[in-house]
C-alpha positions as a Markdown table, in Angstrom:
| # | Residue | x | y | z |
|---|---|---|---|---|
| 1 | Unk | -21.2 | -58.1 | 105.4 |
| 2 | Unk | -24.3 | -59.7 | 106.9 |
| 3 | Unk | -26.7 | -57.7 | 104.7 |
| 4 | Unk | -27.1 | -59.6 | 101.4 |
| 5 | Unk | -28.5 | -63.2 | 101.1 |
| 6 | Unk | -27.9 | -64.0 | 104.8 |
| 7 | Unk | -29.2 | -67.5 | 105.5 |
| 8 | Unk | -28.9 | -70.5 | 107.7 |
| 9 | Unk | -30.3 | -74.0 | 107.5 |
| 10 | Unk | -30.5 | -76.7 | 110.1 |
| 11 | Unk | -31.8 | -80.2 | 109.9 |
| 12 | Unk | -32.4 | -82.9 | 112.5 |
| 13 | Unk | -32.8 | -86.6 | 112.2 |
| 14 | Unk | -34.4 | -88.2 | 115.3 |
| 15 | Unk | -33.3 | -91.7 | 116.4 |
| 16 | Unk | -35.9 | -91.9 | 119.2 |
| 17 | Unk | -33.2 | -92.5 | 121.8 |
| 18 | Unk | -33.4 | -90.8 | 125.1 |
| 19 | Unk | -37.1 | -90.2 | 125.1 |
| 20 | Unk | -38.7 | -88.9 | 128.4 |
| 21 | Unk | -41.8 | -87.4 | 129.9 |
| 22 | Unk | -44.1 | -89.8 | 128.0 |
| 23 | Unk | -47.3 | -91.0 | 129.6 |
| 24 | Unk | -49.2 | -94.3 | 128.9 |
| 25 | Unk | -51.3 | -92.7 | 126.2 |
| 26 | Unk | -48.3 | -91.9 | 124.0 |
| 27 | Unk | -46.8 | -94.4 | 121.6 |
| 28 | Unk | -43.1 | -94.5 | 122.1 |
| 29 | Unk | -42.2 | -94.5 | 118.4 |
| 30 | Unk | -44.7 | -91.7 | 117.6 |
| 31 | Unk | -42.4 | -88.9 | 116.9 |
| 32 | Unk | -41.2 | -86.8 | 113.9 |
| 33 | Unk | -38.2 | -88.4 | 112.3 |
| 34 | Unk | -37.1 | -85.4 | 110.3 |
| 35 | Unk | -37.1 | -81.7 | 111.2 |
| 36 | Unk | -35.7 | -78.6 | 109.7 |
| 37 | Unk | -35.3 | -74.8 | 110.2 |
| 38 | Unk | -34.6 | -72.3 | 107.4 |
| 39 | Unk | -33.9 | -68.6 | 107.9 |
| 40 | Unk | -33.3 | -66.1 | 105.1 |
| 41 | Unk | -32.8 | -62.3 | 105.0 |
| 42 | Unk | -31.5 | -59.9 | 102.4 |
| 43 | Unk | -31.4 | -56.1 | 101.9 |
| 44 | Unk | -33.7 | -54.3 | 99.6 |
| 45 | Unk | -31.9 | -51.0 | 99.8 |
| 46 | Unk | -31.7 | -50.7 | 96.0 |
| 47 | Unk | -35.5 | -50.2 | 96.1 |
| 48 | Unk | -36.0 | -48.6 | 99.5 |
| 49 | Unk | -33.1 | -47.3 | 101.6 |
| 50 | Unk | -32.3 | -49.2 | 104.7 |
| 51 | Unk | -34.9 | -51.9 | 104.2 |
| 52 | Unk | -34.8 | -55.7 | 104.1 |
| 53 | Unk | -37.1 | -58.7 | 103.6 |
| 54 | Unk | -36.8 | -61.9 | 105.6 |
| 55 | Unk | -38.4 | -65.3 | 105.8 |
| 56 | Unk | -38.5 | -68.4 | 108.1 |
| 57 | Unk | -39.8 | -71.8 | 107.3 |
| 58 | Unk | -39.7 | -74.7 | 109.7 |
| 59 | Unk | -41.0 | -78.1 | 110.7 |
| 60 | Unk | -39.7 | -78.5 | 114.2 |
| 61 | Unk | -40.9 | -79.8 | 117.5 |
| 62 | Unk | -44.3 | -80.7 | 116.1 |
| 63 | Unk | -44.9 | -77.3 | 114.6 |
| 64 | Unk | -45.2 | -76.5 | 110.9 |
| 65 | Unk | -44.7 | -72.7 | 110.5 |
| 66 | Unk | -43.8 | -70.1 | 108.0 |
| 67 | Unk | -43.1 | -66.3 | 108.3 |
| 68 | Unk | -42.4 | -63.6 | 105.7 |
| 69 | Unk | -41.7 | -60.0 | 106.6 |
| 70 | Unk | -40.4 | -56.6 | 105.5 |
| 71 | Unk | -38.7 | -53.9 | 107.6 |
| 72 | Unk | -37.5 | -50.4 | 107.1 |
| 73 | Unk | -35.1 | -48.5 | 109.4 |
| 74 | Unk | -34.7 | -44.7 | 109.7 |
| 75 | Unk | -31.4 | -43.1 | 108.6 |
| 76 | Unk | -30.2 | -43.0 | 112.2 |
| 77 | Unk | -31.3 | -46.6 | 112.9 |
| 78 | Unk | -33.4 | -45.5 | 115.9 |
| 79 | Unk | -36.7 | -46.2 | 114.3 |
| 80 | Unk | -38.0 | -49.3 | 112.5 |
| 81 | Unk | -41.3 | -50.2 | 110.9 |
| 82 | Unk | -42.2 | -53.8 | 110.0 |
| 83 | Unk | -45.0 | -55.9 | 108.5 |
| 84 | Unk | -45.1 | -59.7 | 108.8 |
| 85 | Unk | -47.4 | -62.6 | 107.8 |
| 86 | Unk | -47.1 | -65.7 | 109.9 |
| 87 | Unk | -48.9 | -69.1 | 109.7 |
| 88 | Unk | -48.7 | -72.0 | 112.2 |
| 89 | Unk | -50.3 | -75.4 | 112.4 |
| 90 | Unk | -49.9 | -78.7 | 114.4 |
| 91 | Unk | -51.3 | -81.4 | 112.2 |
| 92 | Unk | -51.2 | -84.6 | 114.2 |
| 93 | Unk | -51.9 | -85.5 | 117.9 |
| 94 | Unk | -48.3 | -86.6 | 118.2 |
| 95 | Unk | -47.2 | -83.0 | 117.6 |
| 96 | Unk | -48.5 | -82.0 | 121.0 |
| 97 | Unk | -46.2 | -84.4 | 122.8 |
| 98 | Unk | -43.3 | -82.1 | 122.2 |
| 99 | Unk | -44.8 | -79.2 | 124.3 |
| 100 | Unk | -44.0 | -78.3 | 127.8 |
| 101 | Unk | -47.8 | -77.9 | 128.3 |
| 102 | Unk | -49.8 | -79.9 | 125.9 |
| 103 | Unk | -53.2 | -78.2 | 126.8 |
| 104 | Unk | -52.3 | -74.8 | 125.3 |
| 105 | Unk | -52.3 | -75.7 | 121.6 |
| 106 | Unk | -55.0 | -77.2 | 119.3 |
| 107 | Unk | -54.3 | -79.6 | 116.4 |
| 108 | Unk | -55.4 | -79.2 | 112.8 |
| 109 | Unk | -56.2 | -75.6 | 113.3 |
| 110 | Unk | -54.4 | -72.9 | 111.2 |
| 111 | Unk | -53.3 | -70.0 | 113.2 |
| 112 | Unk | -52.2 | -67.2 | 110.8 |
| 113 | Unk | -52.1 | -63.5 | 111.2 |
| 114 | Unk | -50.7 | -60.2 | 109.9 |
| 115 | Unk | -48.4 | -58.3 | 112.2 |
| 116 | Unk | -47.6 | -54.5 | 111.8 |
| 117 | Unk | -45.5 | -52.5 | 114.1 |
| 118 | Unk | -43.1 | -49.6 | 114.8 |
| 119 | Unk | -40.1 | -49.7 | 117.1 |
| 120 | Unk | -38.2 | -46.8 | 118.5 |
| 121 | Unk | -34.8 | -46.9 | 120.3 |
| 122 | Unk | -33.6 | -43.9 | 122.3 |
| 123 | Unk | -30.8 | -42.8 | 124.6 |
| 124 | Unk | -30.8 | -40.5 | 127.6 |
| 125 | Unk | -28.5 | -39.7 | 130.5 |
| 126 | Unk | -27.2 | -42.9 | 131.9 |
| 127 | Unk | -29.8 | -45.0 | 130.2 |
| 128 | Unk | -31.3 | -46.5 | 127.0 |
| 129 | Unk | -34.9 | -47.4 | 126.1 |
| 130 | Unk | -37.0 | -49.1 | 123.5 |
| 131 | Unk | -40.6 | -48.6 | 122.6 |
| 132 | Unk | -42.8 | -50.9 | 120.5 |
| 133 | Unk | -46.3 | -50.4 | 119.2 |
| 134 | Unk | -47.7 | -53.5 | 117.5 |
| 135 | Unk | -51.0 | -54.4 | 115.8 |
| 136 | Unk | -51.9 | -58.0 | 115.1 |
| 137 | Unk | -54.9 | -59.5 | 113.3 |
| 138 | Unk | -55.8 | -63.0 | 112.2 |
| 139 | Unk | -55.8 | -63.5 | 108.4 |
| 140 | Unk | -56.4 | -66.2 | 105.8 |
| 141 | Unk | -57.8 | -68.6 | 108.3 |
| 142 | Unk | -61.3 | -69.8 | 109.2 |
| 143 | Unk | -60.2 | -71.5 | 112.4 |
| 144 | Unk | -59.5 | -68.3 | 114.4 |
| 145 | Unk | -60.7 | -64.7 | 114.6 |
| 146 | Unk | -58.8 | -62.3 | 116.9 |
| 147 | Unk | -56.8 | -59.1 | 117.0 |
| 148 | Unk | -54.8 | -57.1 | 119.4 |
| 149 | Unk | -53.1 | -53.7 | 119.9 |
| 150 | Unk | -49.9 | -53.9 | 122.0 |
| 151 | Unk | -47.6 | -51.3 | 123.5 |
| 152 | Unk | -44.4 | -51.8 | 125.5 |
| 153 | Unk | -41.6 | -49.7 | 126.7 |
| 154 | Unk | -38.4 | -50.9 | 128.4 |
| 155 | Unk | -35.8 | -48.7 | 130.0 |
| 156 | Unk | -32.4 | -49.7 | 131.3 |
| 157 | Unk | -30.7 | -47.3 | 133.7 |
| 158 | Unk | -27.0 | -47.6 | 134.5 |
| 159 | Unk | -26.3 | -46.0 | 137.8 |
| 160 | Unk | -22.7 | -47.2 | 138.2 |
| 161 | Unk | -22.7 | -50.2 | 140.6 |
| 162 | Unk | -26.5 | -50.6 | 140.4 |
| 163 | Unk | -28.7 | -51.0 | 137.3 |
| 164 | Unk | -32.4 | -50.3 | 137.4 |
| 165 | Unk | -34.5 | -51.9 | 134.6 |
| 166 | Unk | -38.2 | -51.1 | 134.1 |
| 167 | Unk | -40.9 | -52.3 | 131.8 |
| 168 | Unk | -44.4 | -51.1 | 131.0 |
| 169 | Unk | -46.8 | -53.3 | 129.0 |
| 170 | Unk | -50.4 | -52.9 | 127.8 |
| 171 | Unk | -52.5 | -54.8 | 125.4 |
| 172 | Unk | -56.1 | -54.4 | 124.1 |
| 173 | Unk | -57.4 | -57.5 | 122.5 |
| 174 | Unk | -60.6 | -58.6 | 120.6 |
| 175 | Unk | -61.9 | -61.7 | 119.0 |
| 176 | Unk | -64.6 | -64.4 | 119.0 |
| 177 | Unk | -62.4 | -67.4 | 118.2 |
| 178 | Unk | -59.2 | -67.1 | 120.2 |
| 179 | Unk | -56.0 | -69.1 | 119.7 |
| 180 | Unk | -54.7 | -70.4 | 123.0 |
| 181 | Unk | -51.1 | -70.3 | 122.0 |
| 182 | Unk | -51.2 | -66.6 | 121.0 |
| 183 | Unk | -53.2 | -65.3 | 124.0 |
| 184 | Unk | -51.9 | -62.9 | 126.6 |
| 185 | Unk | -50.5 | -64.9 | 129.6 |
| 186 | Unk | -50.3 | -63.4 | 133.1 |
| 187 | Unk | -47.1 | -65.0 | 134.3 |
| 188 | Unk | -44.9 | -64.9 | 131.2 |
| 189 | Unk | -44.5 | -65.7 | 127.5 |
| 190 | Unk | -47.3 | -67.5 | 125.6 |
| 191 | Unk | -46.8 | -70.9 | 123.9 |
| 192 | Unk | -46.2 | -69.2 | 120.5 |
| 193 | Unk | -43.3 | -67.2 | 122.0 |
| 194 | Unk | -41.9 | -70.3 | 123.7 |
| 195 | Unk | -41.5 | -71.9 | 120.2 |
| 196 | Unk | -39.0 | -69.2 | 119.2 |
| 197 | Unk | -36.6 | -70.3 | 121.9 |
| 198 | Unk | -34.5 | -73.5 | 121.4 |
| 199 | Unk | -34.6 | -74.2 | 125.1 |
| 200 | Unk | -38.4 | -73.9 | 125.6 |
| 201 | Unk | -39.9 | -75.0 | 122.3 |
| 202 | Unk | -40.2 | -78.5 | 123.6 |
| 203 | Unk | -39.8 | -80.3 | 126.9 |
| 204 | Unk | -36.4 | -81.7 | 127.8 |
| 205 | Unk | -34.5 | -78.8 | 129.3 |
| 206 | Unk | -37.7 | -78.0 | 131.3 |
| 207 | Unk | -39.6 | -80.9 | 132.9 |
| 208 | Unk | -43.3 | -81.0 | 131.8 |
| 209 | Unk | -44.4 | -81.1 | 135.5 |
| 210 | Unk | -42.9 | -77.6 | 135.9 |
| 211 | Unk | -45.0 | -76.3 | 133.1 |
| 212 | Unk | -48.4 | -77.5 | 134.3 |
| 213 | Unk | -51.1 | -75.2 | 135.7 |
| 214 | Unk | -52.8 | -76.0 | 139.0 |
| 215 | Unk | -54.0 | -74.7 | 142.4 |
| 216 | Unk | -50.5 | -73.6 | 143.5 |
| 217 | Unk | -47.6 | -71.9 | 141.8 |
| 218 | Unk | -45.2 | -74.0 | 139.8 |
| 219 | Unk | -41.5 | -73.9 | 138.9 |
| 220 | Unk | -41.2 | -72.8 | 135.2 |
| 221 | Unk | -41.3 | -69.2 | 134.0 |
| 222 | Unk | -40.4 | -67.5 | 130.8 |
| 223 | Unk | -40.2 | -63.7 | 130.3 |
| 224 | Unk | -43.1 | -62.1 | 128.4 |
| 225 | Unk | -46.8 | -61.4 | 128.7 |
| 226 | Unk | -47.7 | -59.4 | 131.8 |
| 227 | Unk | -44.6 | -61.0 | 133.4 |
| 228 | Unk | -46.2 | -61.4 | 136.8 |
| 229 | Unk | -43.7 | -64.2 | 137.6 |
| 230 | Unk | -45.0 | -64.9 | 141.0 |
| 231 | Unk | -48.1 | -66.5 | 139.5 |
| 232 | Unk | -46.3 | -69.0 | 137.2 |
| 233 | Unk | -48.3 | -72.2 | 137.0 |
| 234 | Unk | -51.3 | -71.0 | 138.9 |
| 235 | Unk | -54.6 | -71.2 | 137.1 |
| 236 | Unk | -55.9 | -67.9 | 138.7 |
| 237 | Unk | -59.4 | -69.3 | 139.4 |
| 238 | Unk | -62.0 | -66.5 | 139.2 |
| 239 | Unk | -65.7 | -66.3 | 139.7 |
| 240 | Unk | -67.8 | -64.2 | 137.3 |
| 241 | Unk | -71.0 | -62.3 | 138.1 |
| 242 | Unk | -73.1 | -65.4 | 137.4 |
| 243 | Unk | -71.1 | -67.5 | 139.8 |
| 244 | Unk | -69.3 | -69.5 | 137.1 |
| 245 | Unk | -65.7 | -70.4 | 138.0 |
| 246 | Unk | -63.1 | -70.1 | 135.2 |
| 247 | Unk | -59.3 | -70.0 | 134.9 |
| 248 | Unk | -57.9 | -66.5 | 134.4 |
| 249 | Unk | -54.2 | -67.2 | 133.8 |
| 250 | Unk | -54.6 | -66.0 | 130.2 |
| 251 | Unk | -56.7 | -63.4 | 128.4 |
| 252 | Unk | -56.8 | -60.9 | 125.6 |
| 253 | Unk | -56.4 | -57.5 | 127.4 |
| 254 | Unk | -54.0 | -56.5 | 130.2 |
| 255 | Unk | -51.7 | -54.0 | 131.7 |
| 256 | Unk | -48.5 | -54.5 | 133.7 |
| 257 | Unk | -45.5 | -52.7 | 135.2 |
| 258 | Unk | -42.3 | -54.6 | 136.1 |
| 259 | Unk | -39.0 | -53.4 | 137.7 |
| 260 | Unk | -35.7 | -55.0 | 138.6 |
| 261 | Unk | -32.7 | -53.6 | 140.5 |
| 262 | Unk | -29.5 | -55.3 | 139.6 |
| 263 | Unk | -26.5 | -55.1 | 141.9 |
| 264 | Unk | -24.0 | -57.7 | 140.4 |
| 265 | Unk | -21.5 | -54.9 | 139.8 |
| 266 | Unk | -21.0 | -54.5 | 143.5 |
| 267 | Unk | -19.2 | -57.9 | 143.5 |
| 268 | Unk | -16.2 | -58.2 | 141.2 |
| 269 | Unk | -16.3 | -62.0 | 141.4 |
| 270 | Unk | -19.7 | -62.1 | 139.7 |
| 271 | Unk | -17.9 | -61.8 | 136.3 |
| 272 | Unk | -15.7 | -64.8 | 135.3 |
| 273 | Unk | -13.5 | -64.7 | 132.3 |
| 274 | Unk | -11.7 | -67.9 | 131.2 |
| 275 | Unk | -10.7 | -69.3 | 127.8 |
| 276 | Unk | -12.4 | -66.4 | 126.0 |
| 277 | Unk | -15.7 | -67.2 | 127.7 |
| 278 | Unk | -17.6 | -64.6 | 129.6 |
| 279 | Unk | -19.9 | -65.7 | 132.4 |
| 280 | Unk | -21.8 | -63.2 | 134.4 |
| 281 | Unk | -23.7 | -63.8 | 137.6 |
| 282 | Unk | -26.2 | -61.0 | 138.4 |
| 283 | Unk | -28.4 | -60.9 | 141.5 |
| 284 | Unk | -31.4 | -58.6 | 141.6 |
| 285 | Unk | -34.6 | -57.8 | 143.4 |
| 286 | Unk | -37.8 | -57.4 | 141.5 |
| 287 | Unk | -41.5 | -56.3 | 141.7 |
| 288 | Unk | -44.3 | -56.8 | 139.2 |
| 289 | Unk | -47.9 | -55.6 | 139.2 |
| 290 | Unk | -50.7 | -55.9 | 136.6 |
| 291 | Unk | -54.3 | -56.7 | 135.7 |
| 292 | Unk | -55.9 | -59.0 | 133.1 |
| 293 | Unk | -59.4 | -59.0 | 131.6 |
| 294 | Unk | -62.0 | -61.3 | 133.3 |
| 295 | Unk | -64.7 | -61.1 | 130.7 |
| 296 | Unk | -65.6 | -63.7 | 128.0 |
| 297 | Unk | -65.1 | -62.6 | 124.4 |
| 298 | Unk | -68.9 | -61.9 | 123.9 |
| 299 | Unk | -69.2 | -59.6 | 127.0 |
| 300 | Unk | -68.1 | -56.1 | 127.9 |
| 301 | Unk | -64.6 | -55.6 | 129.0 |
| 302 | Unk | -63.9 | -56.0 | 132.8 |
| 303 | Unk | -60.6 | -56.2 | 134.5 |
| 304 | Unk | -59.3 | -58.1 | 137.5 |
| 305 | Unk | -58.0 | -56.5 | 140.7 |
| 306 | Unk | -54.4 | -55.6 | 140.7 |
| 307 | Unk | -52.1 | -58.6 | 141.2 |
| 308 | Unk | -48.6 | -58.0 | 142.4 |
| 309 | Unk | -45.4 | -60.0 | 143.4 |
| 310 | Unk | -42.0 | -59.1 | 144.8 |
| 311 | Unk | -38.8 | -61.0 | 145.6 |
| 312 | Unk | -35.2 | -61.7 | 144.6 |
| 313 | Unk | -33.6 | -63.4 | 141.7 |
| 314 | Unk | -30.3 | -64.6 | 140.2 |
| 315 | Unk | -29.4 | -64.5 | 136.5 |
| 316 | Unk | -26.5 | -66.4 | 135.0 |
| 317 | Unk | -25.6 | -65.2 | 131.5 |
| 318 | Unk | -23.1 | -66.6 | 129.0 |
| 319 | Unk | -22.2 | -63.8 | 126.5 |
| 320 | Unk | -19.2 | -65.4 | 124.8 |
| 321 | Unk | -18.8 | -69.1 | 123.8 |
| 322 | Unk | -15.0 | -69.2 | 123.3 |
| 323 | Unk | -14.0 | -69.8 | 119.6 |
| 324 | Unk | -17.7 | -70.2 | 118.5 |
| 325 | Unk | -19.1 | -67.1 | 116.8 |
| 326 | Unk | -22.6 | -66.1 | 116.1 |
| 327 | Unk | -24.2 | -67.8 | 119.1 |
| 328 | Unk | -26.8 | -65.8 | 121.0 |
| 329 | Unk | -26.2 | -65.1 | 124.7 |
| 330 | Unk | -27.9 | -67.5 | 127.1 |
| 331 | Unk | -29.4 | -66.4 | 130.4 |
| 332 | Unk | -30.7 | -68.9 | 132.9 |
| 333 | Unk | -32.5 | -67.2 | 135.9 |
| 334 | Unk | -33.9 | -68.3 | 139.1 |
| 335 | Unk | -36.6 | -66.1 | 140.6 |
| 336 | Unk | -37.9 | -66.3 | 144.2 |
| 337 | Unk | -41.2 | -64.4 | 144.4 |
| 338 | Unk | -41.4 | -64.4 | 148.1 |
| 339 | Unk | -44.6 | -62.2 | 148.2 |
| 340 | Unk | -47.7 | -62.3 | 146.1 |
| 341 | Unk | -50.9 | -60.4 | 147.0 |
| 342 | Unk | -53.4 | -62.9 | 145.5 |
| 343 | Unk | -53.1 | -66.2 | 147.3 |
| 344 | Unk | -53.4 | -69.4 | 145.3 |
| 345 | Unk | -56.2 | -71.8 | 146.3 |
| 346 | Unk | -53.9 | -74.4 | 147.8 |
| 347 | Unk | -51.4 | -72.1 | 149.5 |
| 348 | Unk | -51.7 | -70.6 | 153.0 |
| 349 | Unk | -49.3 | -67.7 | 153.2 |
| 350 | Unk | -48.8 | -64.6 | 151.1 |
| 351 | Unk | -45.2 | -64.6 | 152.1 |
| 352 | Unk | -43.4 | -67.9 | 151.6 |
| 353 | Unk | -40.5 | -69.4 | 149.7 |
| 354 | Unk | -41.5 | -69.9 | 146.0 |
| 355 | Unk | -39.0 | -70.6 | 143.2 |
| 356 | Unk | -39.1 | -70.6 | 139.4 |
| 357 | Unk | -36.5 | -71.4 | 136.8 |
| 358 | Unk | -36.6 | -69.5 | 133.5 |
| 359 | Unk | -34.7 | -69.1 | 130.2 |
| 360 | Unk | -33.9 | -65.5 | 129.3 |
| 361 | Unk | -35.6 | -62.4 | 130.6 |
| 362 | Unk | -38.5 | -60.1 | 129.5 |
| 363 | Unk | -36.4 | -57.0 | 129.9 |
């Protein structure tokens, strides 16, 4: 019944065929021949009612990682508390080749932390919501020293032919030795979160050129972080009080509000049902606003001016895969942040055509 000793195991053997996106500094045969992913979960209700333990172990796309956790739900399933321990390491230079952006992860450094949180799901008239409060702190490692307190709330409102989705996010972070892959990113998910998605954990589906950071916006986005999607790929060059220029596209502390208005239900042809498959095409308009810290770890907290974007998007979602069961829904979205209020260095107009391709959504 999907409660006792639920597990899956996947193994890959790489032939090296079909390699792409390799520069002259990479040896063609320098890849991991064998990879695996193990997931396990089982109920512990005989000890604590409505509780479970779970674990993940993987050597995949250049990342060696393990996670163990415990969760306890309330009797009505609307509340959940959890505690996790996670450890990650990339051991060899070749492990970076898999990444969409190879500059956001260090090799031979153990990133491990304890994660504690509470999640609350609620219903109201014509809507549902979910709140999450999460505390993270590095543990059992000498390579990093950081912690964060994170709060998010997502509301989905069904108004008939139109849906309005909103998200509020805030994080307060600390630390003297920060892990790039686990930092708070302005435009979307951080590299650690990208590793949890089969389409973004390595380049291939997404060209590496789309994931690079530069003086203009780029074409890859992934839901998460502050989710200011209009700034995807821009380094957010900032000058501090001493005149030093640094890149502000990631940090430790930030706050953001996001909103989307979906109107796919206005058009019946947006849902296609054939051969037990369900494909939905959902257009929407969106707006994002937020701020991130501009101080270095050893200095007092200071925040950037409010950054904002607005535009339109299109989400294509596959909810059913015919006779295949257990597969998660897939959403491919294309966002057009026509307006941003902070102009990138190499762009000339606040209002212009920008486009980003992403996998799944932040809310």
